[in-house]
C-alpha positions in Angstrom: -18.7 -50.1 -40.8 -22.2 -49.9 -42.3 -22.7 -50.3 -46.1 -24.8 -47.1 -46.3 -23.4 -43.7 -46.1 -24.6 -41.4 -43.3 -23.1 -38.2 -44.6 -23.3 -36.8 -48.2 -19.5 -36.4 -48.2 -18.7 -39.7 -46.5 -17.6 -41.5 -49.7 -15.0 -38.8 -50.2 -13.8 -39.3 -46.6 -13.7 -43.0 -47.1 -11.4 -42.7 -50.1 -9.2 -40.1 -48.4 -10.1 -37.4 -50.8 -9.8 -33.7 -50.2 -12.4 -32.1 -48.1 -15.3 -30.8 -50.3 -15.9 -27.0 -50.4 -18.9 -25.5 -48.7 -18.9 -27.5 -45.5 -19.6 -25.6 -42.2 -16.9 -25.8 -39.5 -18.8 -28.7 -37.8 -19.0 -30.7 -41.0 -15.3 -30.1 -41.6 -14.5 -31.6 -38.3 -16.8 -34.5 -38.9 -15.3 -35.1 -42.4 -11.8 -35.2 -40.9 -12.9 -37.5 -38.1 -14.6 -39.8 -40.7 -11.5 -39.8 -43.0 -9.4 -40.8 -40.0 -11.9 -43.4 -38.9 -11.9 -45.0 -42.4 -8.1 -45.0 -42.5 -7.9 -46.6 -39.0 -10.4 -49.3 -40.2 -8.4 -50.0 -43.4 -5.2 -50.3 -41.4 -7.0 -52.7 -39.0 -6.4 -50.4 -36.0 -10.1 -50.6 -35.3 -12.6 -53.3 -36.1 -15.9 -52.9 -37.9 -18.1 -52.9 -34.8 -15.9 -50.2 -33.0 -15.8 -48.1 -36.2 -19.6 -48.3 -36.5 -20.0 -47.1 -32.9 -17.5 -44.2 -33.5 -19.4 -43.3 -36.6 -22.6 -43.0 -34.6 -20.9 -40.8 -32.1 -19.6 -38.5 -34.9 -23.1 -38.3 -36.3 -24.6 -37.5 -32.9 -21.9 -34.8 -32.1 -22.4 -33.2 -35.6 -26.2 -33.1 -35.2 -25.9 -31.6 -31.7 -23.4 -28.9 -32.9 -25.5 -28.0 -35.9 -28.7 -27.7 -33.7 -26.7 -25.6 -31.2 -25.6 -23.3 -34.0 -29.1 -22.9 -35.3 -30.3 -22.1 -31.8 -27.6 -19.5 -31.4 -28.6 -17.9 -34.7 -32.3 -17.8 -33.6 -31.2 -16.3 -30.3 -29.1 -13.6 -31.9 -32.0 -12.7 -34.3 -34.4 -12.6 -31.5 -32.1 -10.3 -29.5 -31.5 -8.0 -32.5 -35.3 -7.8 -33.2 -36.1 -7.1 -29.5 -33.4 -4.4 -29.4 -34.9 -2.7 -32.5 -38.4 -2.8 -30.9 -37.1 -1.5 -27.5 -35.1 1.3 -29.2 -38.1 2.3 -31.3 -40.4 2.4 -28.2 -37.7 4.3 -26.2 -37.3 6.9 -29.0 -41.0 7.4 -29.2 -41.1 7.9 -25.4 -38.2 10.4 -25.5 -40.1 12.4 -28.2 -43.5 12.2 -26.5 -43.0 14.8 -23.8 -45.1 12.6 -21.4 -42.2 11.9 -19.0 -42.3 10.5 -15.5 -39.2 10.0 -13.2 -39.8 6.2 -13.3 -40.1 6.1 -17.0 -37.0 8.3 -17.4 -35.0 5.9 -15.2 -36.1 3.0 -17.4 -35.3 4.9 -20.5 -31.9 5.9 -19.1 -31.2 2.2 -18.2 -32.1 1.1 -21.7 -29.8 3.7 -23.2 -27.0 2.9 -20.6 -27.0 6.5 -19.3 -26.2 7.7 -15.8 -29.1 7.8 -13.4 -30.9 11.1 -13.1 -29.8 12.5 -16.4 -32.8 14.3 -18.0 -33.6 15.3 -21.6 -35.4 18.3 -23.0 -36.7 21.4 -21.3 -38.1 20.5 -17.9 
């Protein structure tokens, strides 16, 4: 295995120490994988070259999962922001009194209401 440490908690994994606090779920899985990898290497169940390749796979998988989690967070924030803007525009439309059947259908769809339901005195 390489002399340098790839992960900030790798030395703890190498020594078989307890998992540090504050790791995200993906780092926890990587920590456990690295602890097992170092143990396998010490017990000569895996050679240095194979261990190095597995370490690269662990790093690649961890990076991919963290990037995916960041993407999911951005996507959720975008969806929440868009919903707020749509709700604000829909509320302004409902209060405006300038209604058309087409816009009413769109507004009903946004609100998840039955088609044809109307609001206000018309």
